[in-house]
Steps between C-alpha positions, in 0.01 A plus 500: 500500500200724438643753749840494327359566155259764634799681652679478165189629321473188285202312645353276353668504157855498640432203723337300220767585241774423751348159574462417132860601427627291793310200365637550147859533626459190719384297200790635290738375769379142444590479130876498432503717182300777676660464842715813463192711419322365808802574716539855371128567535493360854801709591318807370188422704691448826717808437185708457355358822817572698535852363134581567545389861812708548383818330118506521363256755777522758685238698309523826549185704846418365691674778520173695640290212878481473688316226834338581618457142503122501285275286159606624618576852290762673360580841171645611533671837260376760508139381718266698594142428405255775795264548355330810377197299844401368598153620875527446 
């Protein structure tokens, strides 16, 4: 994570502030009256992370990952499932 925040020009303050905010939003998620604030804050944190990867850090290494659109269905090329142990 140090490399990521150095690339973004926010090391070490960005990393520390990001961690503190993530902790605060996680705690807000646990208490029903503040749950919506925790959810919105968490959504903001993950949106910032995704956008910084797409526009600043790059997506190197994702060329072998393909989503199929199902509930969490994806494939990483080069990995094969070994079906030889199935006793059917």
